[in-house]
Every structure is written in C-alpha cells, then in structure tokens.
C-alpha angles and dihedrals in degrees: 000000000000127000125229095281097038102267111145114249120201111207122191138153134240124194123220124175090345093307118117113217127192118233124191125198131184139159129046117327093216091057124090112281124243116196115204115199123186128212132235126316097010130089134226087272086079088076099044098106092043090047091053091054096045095046092080090067106021146033101255123201124185124171142177111263113218 
C-alpha cells in the first residue's frame, strides 16, 4: 500500500486478548522511531497526514488502539 505522496506503508495486524488491531509502519527502519497514538474514539487514520510528513526522517508507527 502507498500513502498519499508515494511512501510505502506496511500494514499488519497484532492480536491481543482476542482482538485484532491494525498497525501501520512507514519510513526507514534504521531511523529513530516515532509512535503515533490516537485518542478515543478515533482510529490510526487520524495520524495519516502527520505520518506521511514524518516518514522522510523517522520510522513512523501508528496503530489502532482498542
């Protein structure tokens, strides 16, 4: 999957207590990591435009909170 400006986005799922949660990762894995956490009742999509901007300098991870 590719973001708005063409940066590759890896999407995978983790399971916790029987609940499947989406995790999105972009940027370079050897760069410092920025973790973007949304509040209630949003989803990780809240951070998509910010993640796109940060991915040029950081490894960016955003995920769906339960």
